[in-house]
C-alpha positions, 0 to 999 in steps of 0.5 A: 204840276197842274194837270188841267185835264185831271182837274176837269175830270174831278169837276165832272165827278164833283157835279155828280153829287148833286141831284137837281142838275137839270134846273136852269140855275144849276145848268147856267153855272156849269156852262158859266164855269167852262166859259170862265175857264176859257176866258182865263186861259185867253187872258193869261195867254194874251198876257204872255204868261208861262204855261204853268200860270196859264194852267193855274188861271184855268184851274182857278176858273174851274173852281171859282164858283164851286160854292154856287152849286151849294147855293142854288141847291139849297137856296134855289136862287143866287143871293150874294147878300145872304150867301157869300159863295166865294168864301163858302167855296174857299171853305169847301176846297180848303177846310174840307180838303176838296182841293186835293181832288183837283190838284195834288200839289199844295204849292199853289194853294194860297194863290188859288184861295186868294183868287177865289176869295177875291173874285166877287168882292167889290175890290181886291183885298190889300196885301196880296203878293204879286202872283196872287194879285195877278191871278185875282185880277185874271179871274175877276176879268174872266168871270165878269166877261162871262157874266156879260155873255150870260146876260146876253144869252140866258133866259131871265128866269135862269139868270135871276132864279127866285127873283125875276120870272119874265123880262117884263119884270125888268121892263117895268122896273126903274133904276134907283137913284143910288145905283144910277149915281154910282154908274155916273161916277164910274164906279162899281155898285155895292150889292147892298145898294140894289133895290129894284130888279133893274138895279141888279141888271145895271150892277152887272153892266157896271162891272166894266169899271172894274176890268183890269186888262186892256185885252178884257176891254177889247173883248167887251168892245168886240162883242158889243156887250154894252149896247146888246145888254141895254137893248135887251129890254124896253124900259117903260118908265120914261125917266129910266129910259133916259137914264139907261141911255146915259148909262150906255154913253158913259160905259161905251166911252169908258171902254173906248178910253181903256182901249185907246 
């Protein structure tokens, strides 16, 4: 049985172990976690899943970024290249047995483990059973959808702690060739291909190519995320400005194709 309220209480207790809870990056990840929980619940509900699977989706959402709190505490930044927060989260939960603070029953462990491990990978690993694959897809969509909200609402210095200090850093940046070409091919961006700070921003936009459910694309459309995120900045480089308009067109067309 999954007691999601008990898990929420355990999560608050977990956060209490950290001293630097007032930092922008730490606060961002706490808020992000709760939004991902709600996104996962919404997607699972719209998919007409059982109450058990809805609660499981919520629990995975609650735990998916648990490794990020170690990352921001010790590195003072989010760096998916040098720190694999998903794998580290799996280690914390299952090697250190932290998972039992959130749920007593171990029958869901393999589903939770695979979903967290796969939530931020470029692609889901092969060989998962149907239920593990389903929950990996749900958490990936729930996480990406809130990444769009984060990029819309949060301060730039909180989104990229240690990398970007002000919006002018992005406005003066350019979009590199490899990242631009990847978007034009309607593919997600390999994090190792990011060179400029604008590449990091467009990498998030390209998450749209990897959503799994029509319901997720409808949320993107309803919130106008593509246009809002592109229009958050003025691009000073002329070629980059043209490229960003092409990015806008291909993303919006892709969303419409998935809905229609």
